[in-house]
VOGU-3710 file (C-alpha; in Angstrom, 3 decimals, decimal comma):
1> mnicvvalgk> 344,825/8,256/177,358  341,072/8,176/177,599  340,137/8,952/181,200  336,831/8,858/183,080  336,389/10,971/186,223  333,390/9,837/188,247  331,672/12,709/190,129  332,218/16,298/188,978  332,163/18,061/192,329  334,559/20,582/193,832
11> iglplavqfa> 337,440/18,112/193,569  336,375/15,909/190,673  335,792/18,659/188,125  339,164/20,387/188,674  340,817/16,949/188,400  339,049/16,295/185,100  340,144/19,707/183,833  343,724/19,060/184,976  343,874/15,743/183,135  342,401/17,273/179,979
21> akghkvigad> 344,826/20,203/180,152  347,650/17,642/179,884  346,250/16,562/176,521  344,218/13,513/177,547  340,626/12,867/176,445  338,451/13,067/179,549  334,820/12,125/180,116  333,320/13,339/183,363  330,448/11,264/184,735  327,936/12,673/187,196
31> vnekvvdlvn> 324,411/11,744/188,287  323,372/15,419/188,273  322,083/16,366/184,813  322,403/20,078/185,565  326,105/19,698/186,368  326,637/17,678/183,193  324,879/20,302/181,070  326,889/23,133/182,610  330,195/21,345/182,063  329,334/20,608/178,444
41> aatepfpgeh> 328,516/24,299/178,068  331,959/25,141/179,543  330,310/26,855/182,509  331,614/26,158/186,004  328,831/24,702/188,194  330,167/26,252/191,400  332,085/29,444/192,209  335,354/29,975/194,004  337,858/27,595/192,388  340,860/29,597/191,156
51> dldvklketv> 341,434/29,274/187,379  338,655/26,699/186,913  336,527/28,955/184,719  339,389/29,635/182,285  340,707/26,076/182,188  337,212/24,612/181,791  336,522/26,790/178,755  339,887/25,874/177,229  339,555/22,107/177,652  335,901/21,868/176,615
61> gagllsattd> 336,594/24,176/173,677  339,483/21,975/172,584  337,264/18,899/172,617  339,288/17,292/175,402  336,611/17,351/178,103  332,968/16,362/178,014  330,429/15,159/180,557  327,708/12,508/180,723  325,262/10,946/183,150  326,078/7,485/181,773
71> ttaavaasda> 328,925/6,297/184,000  329,011/2,799/182,548  329,419/4,036/178,972  332,095/6,528/180,032  334,063/3,781/181,802  333,774/1,472/178,786  335,428/4,160/176,658  338,289/4,782/179,094  341,740/3,444/179,920  341,690/4,865/183,452
81> vvvvvplfvd> 338,877/5,662/185,892  339,281/8,098/188,788  336,549/7,974/191,431  335,778/11,047/193,553  332,238/10,188/194,662  331,326/11,560/198,121  331,377/9,206/201,077  328,862/10,359/203,646  329,560/9,773/207,315  327,628/10,627/210,450
91> aegtpdfgwm> 328,961/12,622/213,390  330,514/9,448/214,800  332,352/8,716/211,561  330,237/5,720/210,527  330,362/5,586/206,714  327,317/5,461/204,470  328,629/3,846/201,295  325,384/4,246/199,372  326,546/6,642/196,665  329,956/5,011/196,327
101> daatkaiaag> 328,422/1,531/196,059  326,101/2,726/193,298  328,966/4,373/191,424  331,196/1,298/191,817  328,497/-0,981/190,424  328,078/1,372/187,443  331,859/1,350/186,929  331,970/-2,451/187,111  329,338/-2,748/184,402  331,579/-0,899/181,942
111> lkpgtlvsye> 334,974/-2,143/183,104  337,162/-3,748/180,466  340,502/-5,597/180,732  343,573/-3,429/181,203  341,769/-0,522/182,868  343,169/1,286/185,920  340,638/2,200/188,627  341,776/4,751/191,211  339,713/5,749/194,225  340,501/9,223/195,584
121> ttlpvgttrt> 337,658/9,610/198,095  338,947/9,278/201,669  338,140/5,788/202,981  338,519/3,673/206,096  341,639/1,521/205,908  340,993/-1,693/203,995  338,026/-0,473/201,954  339,735/-0,564/198,541  340,785/-4,189/198,913  337,864/-5,636/200,867
131> rwapmlaegs> 334,907/-3,678/199,456  335,704/-2,198/196,039  337,794/-5,059/194,633  335,100/-7,720/195,194  332,336/-5,392/193,993  334,219/-4,530/190,802  335,015/-8,204/190,237  331,425/-9,309/190,711  330,009/-6,659/188,379  332,600/-7,023/185,644
141> gltpgedfhl> 333,515/-10,691/185,716  337,178/-9,577/185,778  339,847/-10,450/188,326  341,349/-7,503/190,269  345,119/-7,319/189,902  345,086/-9,613/186,897  342,529/-8,250/184,448  342,476/-4,675/185,760  344,518/-2,522/188,134  343,122/-1,059/191,354
151> vfspervltg> 344,693/1,636/193,540  343,839/4,114/196,262  345,278/7,611/195,803  343,888/10,198/198,229  343,091/13,732/197,188  345,240/16,156/199,208  343,893/19,489/198,018  341,764/22,293/199,384  338,856/23,753/197,467  339,732/27,149/196,062
161> rvfadlrryp> 343,326/26,175/195,310  343,089/22,693/193,791  345,396/23,312/190,814  348,143/24,805/192,983  347,866/22,009/195,553  348,091/19,328/192,856  351,520/20,711/191,997  352,607/21,386/195,566  352,077/18,059/197,303  353,343/14,560/196,427
171> klvggideas> 350,677/12,313/194,917  350,332/9,227/197,098  349,482/5,893/195,470  349,002/2,380/196,825  347,691/-0,615/194,916  346,201/-3,970/195,767  349,340/-5,504/194,224  352,657/-4,368/192,780  351,392/-4,216/189,201  348,477/-2,025/190,251
181> saagvafyea> 350,792/0,316/192,146  353,075/0,610/189,134  350,115/1,362/186,866  348,882/4,004/189,302  352,283/5,698/189,456  352,560/5,742/185,657  349,067/7,204/185,315  349,540/10,067/187,744  352,963/10,891/186,334  351,232/11,352/182,965
191> vldfderedl> 348,494/13,677/184,240  350,181/15,830/186,897  353,076/18,275/187,165  354,951/18,975/190,379  356,754/21,930/191,914  360,331/21,397/193,070  360,545/21,174/196,847  363,861/20,987/198,673  362,131/20,384/202,007  360,998/16,860/201,117
201> prpngvwdlg> 362,985/13,688/201,900  362,739/12,649/198,247  361,803/14,451/195,020  358,285/15,782/194,737  356,123/13,662/192,453  354,165/10,417/192,633  355,064/8,391/195,716  354,300/4,666/195,804  353,345/3,705/199,360  353,368/0,006/198,515
211> taeaselakl> 349,796/-0,969/199,410  346,299/0,466/199,206  346,070/0,204/202,991  349,158/2,371/203,524  347,762/4,984/201,159  344,379/4,931/202,913  346,060/5,315/206,300  348,260/8,172/205,081  345,192/10,267/204,286  343,524/9,534/207,605
221> aettyrdvni> 346,772/10,056/209,520  347,658/13,451/208,058  344,173/14,802/208,746  343,919/13,245/212,202  347,274/14,799/213,070  345,818/18,229/212,395  342,775/17,558/214,569  344,911/16,261/217,440  347,299/19,205/217,117  344,429/21,718/217,154
231> glanqfarfa> 342,947/19,899/220,132  346,228/20,351/221,989  346,345/24,035/221,024  342,793/24,468/222,295  343,734/22,792/225,572  346,633/25,226/225,958  344,295/28,131/225,111  341,762/27,180/227,755  344,503/26,911/230,368  345,864/30,286/229,234
241> dqngidvkkv> 342,422/31,844/229,689  342,324/30,588/233,279  345,762/32,007/234,066  345,906/35,344/232,253  348,388/34,185/229,607  348,396/35,128/225,912  348,582/31,726/224,222  349,382/33,277/220,837  352,703/34,576/222,156  353,377/31,201/223,760
251> ieacnsqpys> 352,752/29,308/220,522  354,884/31,723/218,499  357,703/31,197/221,004  357,368/27,409/220,917  357,327/27,297/217,121  360,510/29,344/216,865  362,499/26,097/217,090  362,152/23,261/214,577  360,675/20,580/216,805  357,454/22,387/217,708
261> hihqpgiavg> 354,627/22,872/215,211  351,692/23,828/217,420  348,628/24,847/215,413  346,312/27,731/216,262  343,413/27,388/218,708  339,968/28,517/217,675  336,230/28,425/218,066  335,603/25,403/215,847  337,063/22,794/213,538  334,791/22,403/210,517
271> ghcipiyprm> 334,672/21,206/206,936  334,426/17,844/205,224  337,821/16,608/206,439  339,242/17,483/209,844  336,137/16,822/211,974  335,275/13,631/210,091  338,394/11,679/209,175  339,547/11,263/212,798  336,151/9,653/213,449  336,722/7,456/210,411
281> ylwndpeatv> 340,103/6,483/211,850  338,405/5,676/215,153  336,033/3,427/213,213  339,157/1,436/212,262  340,933/1,868/215,604  338,401/2,414/218,434  341,130/2,171/221,100  342,868/5,346/219,874  342,283/7,353/223,061  344,424/10,333/222,003
291> vrsareanaa> 342,421/10,776/218,804  339,096/10,453/220,628  340,049/12,967/223,309  341,190/15,555/220,772  338,002/15,175/218,731  335,883/15,655/221,840  337,934/18,676/222,891  337,518/20,360/219,510  333,812/19,579/219,346  333,384/21,396/222,675
301> mpayavdlla> 334,924/24,678/221,500  331,762/26,400/220,166  330,103/25,998/223,572  333,307/27,169/225,261  333,267/30,358/223,174  329,716/31,024/224,345  330,883/30,423/227,920  333,487/33,153/227,383  330,768/35,461/226,092  328,574/34,823/229,129
311> aaygdldgvg> 331,499/35,406/231,486  332,200/38,786/229,881  328,610/39,879/229,226  326,603/38,367/232,047  323,208/36,700/231,772  322,438/36,059/228,082  318,732/35,330/228,566  316,824/37,250/225,902  319,988/38,919/224,555  320,308/39,378/220,798
321> vvvlgaayrg> 323,638/37,962/219,614  324,974/38,067/216,071  327,207/35,190/214,980  329,613/36,443/212,330  330,279/33,744/209,772  328,244/30,714/208,734  331,049/29,169/206,655  333,375/26,681/208,298  336,411/28,757/207,282  337,121/32,138/205,776
331> gvketafsgv> 336,691/32,693/202,064  334,925/29,390/201,423  331,194/29,146/200,832  330,691/25,860/202,640  329,000/25,041/205,948  329,878/21,344/206,318  330,220/20,725/210,064  330,659/24,467/210,553  331,021/25,796/214,079  328,097/28,132/213,433
341> fgvvealkar> 325,648/25,374/214,318  327,287/24,590/217,649  327,556/28,286/218,529  323,880/28,897/217,733  322,794/25,889/219,799  324,964/26,952/222,755  323,513/30,465/222,598  319,978/29,099/222,566  320,812/26,891/225,550  321,641/30,044/227,506
351> gavpfvsdpm> 318,434/31,757/226,442  320,046/34,112/223,936  318,452/35,047/220,615  321,035/34,224/217,928  321,217/35,732/214,448  323,762/34,902/211,762  325,527/37,088/209,220  327,954/36,039/206,496  329,194/38,094/203,509  329,116/34,985/201,295
361> ytpeeltalg> 325,490/34,053/202,024  322,186/35,731/201,271  319,502/35,869/203,962  317,542/33,274/201,981  320,528/30,907/201,950  321,021/31,275/205,690  317,334/30,569/206,294  317,604/27,428/204,168  320,395/26,284/206,499  318,068/26,609/209,491
371> lvphegqavt> 319,723/29,849/210,646  318,073/33,195/211,345  319,747/35,900/209,248  320,758/39,154/210,883  318,860/41,877/209,047  319,048/44,792/211,434  317,626/43,117/214,532  318,876/44,554/217,816  322,027/42,816/219,032  324,250/43,711/221,956
381> aavlqadhae> 326,808/40,918/221,654  328,715/39,286/218,808  330,657/36,061/218,243  333,059/35,825/215,306  332,974/32,260/213,991  334,594/32,411/210,511  337,787/34,263/209,590  336,469/36,001/206,469  338,806/38,702/205,165  335,964/41,221/205,423
391> yrelsaadlp> 335,999/40,904/209,199  339,534/42,274/209,467  338,142/45,760/208,876  334,981/45,281/210,931  334,595/47,853/213,698  332,385/48,854/216,586  330,729/51,370/214,253  329,379/48,475/212,190  327,670/47,008/215,264  327,028/50,130/217,350
401> dvrvlvdgrr> 325,013/48,460/220,125  327,404/45,577/220,725  328,994/45,608/224,190  331,006/42,357/223,994  332,711/40,706/221,032  334,129/37,187/221,271  336,559/36,861/218,375  336,912/33,115/217,985  339,529/33,422/215,210  341,609/36,477/216,272
411> ttnpanwagv> 340,583/38,086/213,001  339,348/41,532/214,064  341,618/44,512/214,651  341,618/45,443/218,361  342,053/49,118/217,457  338,635/49,066/215,763  336,805/48,033/218,903  337,355/50,852/221,364  334,605/50,869/223,956  333,736/47,222/223,311
421> rrvvigg> 335,001/44,380/225,436  336,824/42,181/222,953  337,567/38,607/224,065  339,763/36,092/222,248  340,268/32,398/222,892  343,518/31,918/224,754  343,948/35,318/226,315
//
């Protein structure tokens, strides 16, 4: 097949490489000329994706992968189009379709009969049928479901391990009609491989969910489940703090039988997915009180961690505090909706002087994020926000003046903090 992947970001580029590695001719389309030039030079535009560097060089070198800024021309030369353009949302989950609208109009201008169009960007339920289908029809003069196929197939991967996750998890597909669904299943079966998994109710592979709406809901539901579960874990942790109970032991005990799958509590829920998709679900279903309560509970955790610090340290007015970790999770250089911002604001609200340190970021990068880098300034308290592997070996000797450490991820080794009051969320 000839395949066009629209948007060569941290998901789109690995997808394009995956498709090309299966022997298909792939054109990646992106509005960023620098990204296009790097891809054509077989140079990865961003670090941290396992095996991307090697696979990119192989597929570009074999003539199977190229990139362009001309989306319309790339679509016109393709049998299938996979769309991974970012959908921006605000803190309340209200979508800004600007970039996706522009990309869809460019796709429509090059769309020809018989093409499959698959959207992988997470969307509110109903968007594929009620927004993209009419827009593609208007721009192309073609009829969705008759002249071309249209499906929604959510990405279910994490950056850093995209290729492994593509094999590990079933690929979900739902079309605007049966023919579209069938075309989507056939496409993904031709571009993906799957690991055997005995734990699934049916064989791992491409799963047809019947409709685009079911596929859209599946993505929102699986992510919202995680947010609600973490919210429950955080509620248990706060109760445990009030009653001298170690919530970690409680959760381990609960999860020892097969009906309990309580997640881990922590200082923040960050990233592009878990804090945002529940809000997107609420945009569809504003009466979902359980979802709303969990989202509010998780959003309050950075301030709660600072409350724990104040309870252990005392008055924080004028106190230098280092926040360890700007990234939203360990080992990933990404600050989307990171808890660092909430922690810094809560510290400032108490009069503290916050600094931020992160092994993945330079001082200049932290400054560009609106954070004050820790470069030797006096600090007597610390809050661990990201579970970077480097922090497992961190010790009191590394921060000799620190009197209280709030470890928001239970990452540090207690044995390394003799003489320092070490506080964890949930006892």
